[in-house]
C-alpha positions, 0 to 999 in steps of 0.5 A, a space after each residue: 406318595 400313598 399307593 391310592 394317590 399313585 393309582 389315581 395319578 396313573 389312571 388319570 395319565 392313562 385316561 389322558 393318553 387314551 384321549 390323545 389324537 392318533 396322529 401323534 403316533 402315526 408313522 409315514 406310510 410305506 407303500 408297495 404296489 399290488 403288482 410288485 413281487 412279494 420278495 420286493 415288498 418283504 425286502 422293503 419291510 426288512 430294510 425299513 424295519 416295518 411289520 407291514 406295508 400298505 398296498 396301492 394300485 399304480 397311480 393311486 398312492 392315497 387310496 390303499 387297496 390292502 395291507 401286507 403284514 408279517 403274518 401274510 408272509 408267514 401264512 400265505 408264502 412260507 407255510 404255503 411254500 409259495 415262491 415269493 419272487 413269482 407271487 404278486 403282493 395282491 395275491 397274499 395281501 389282507 384287504 380291505 384296509 381299516 382306516 381311522 381319522 387322524 384326529 380320532 382318539 387313541 382309545 378309539 383306535 384301540 377299540 377299533 383294532 380290538 373289535 376287528 381283530 387287527 393290529 394296524 390301521 391306516 391313518 387318513 386326514 380329510 380322506 388323504 393317507 397320512 400314515 399308519 399306526 399299530 397296536 404295539 405303538 399305542 400299547 407301549 411304544 413310540 410317539 415321535 420320540 417320546 414315551 407314552 405315560 405307560 412305561 412299565 412292561 405290559 404283561 397279561 391282558 390289558 384293558 382297552 379303556 384304562 390300560 390296567 393289566 390282568 392275569 387272565 381274560 376272565 379277570 379282564 372281563 370282570 373288570 370291564 363289566 364293573 368299571 367300564 359299563 358305560 363304555 361297553 354300552 357305547 361299544 355295543 351301540 357302535 357295533 349295532 350301528 355298523 351291523 345296520 349299515 
């Protein structure tokens, strides 16, 4: 297959991937309560091999009030030299939790995470929590037992619109400005709408 045809096929697979619903990648939520000890939450994260857990108030599992991540543990417990057994999850969790509808596209989820500077989203369907999705799941990982069309190792800076990889941020920015001008315009419009709310 000629290189040009292979690139076109790869680009089409990437675009198709970005249009898949987020629900296909969502994992069941792991929930702890805000008044639990951080030690218990960390043990649950270890046992479930999870980088984060959603945090809820007792009696309200469908409405998370925060998220506890590995970064929260590192920066707010270990680096701060706090006693995890004496610290409540609510004291160190990140809040509020960013949510996305289950039928939203993968591309929308990636843009939202990039825009907000986060790596995890709570997935909701009709206002009910159904799971979580992470940037690493979407960028190269797990889709309920299958691999996304992107199977090569990611290196450098990845375009959120077409998944092309660039060695520097500058090259990525140039690519976005030339190839995805309309998408950037829509993203700026979305940003303005968010600021006006």
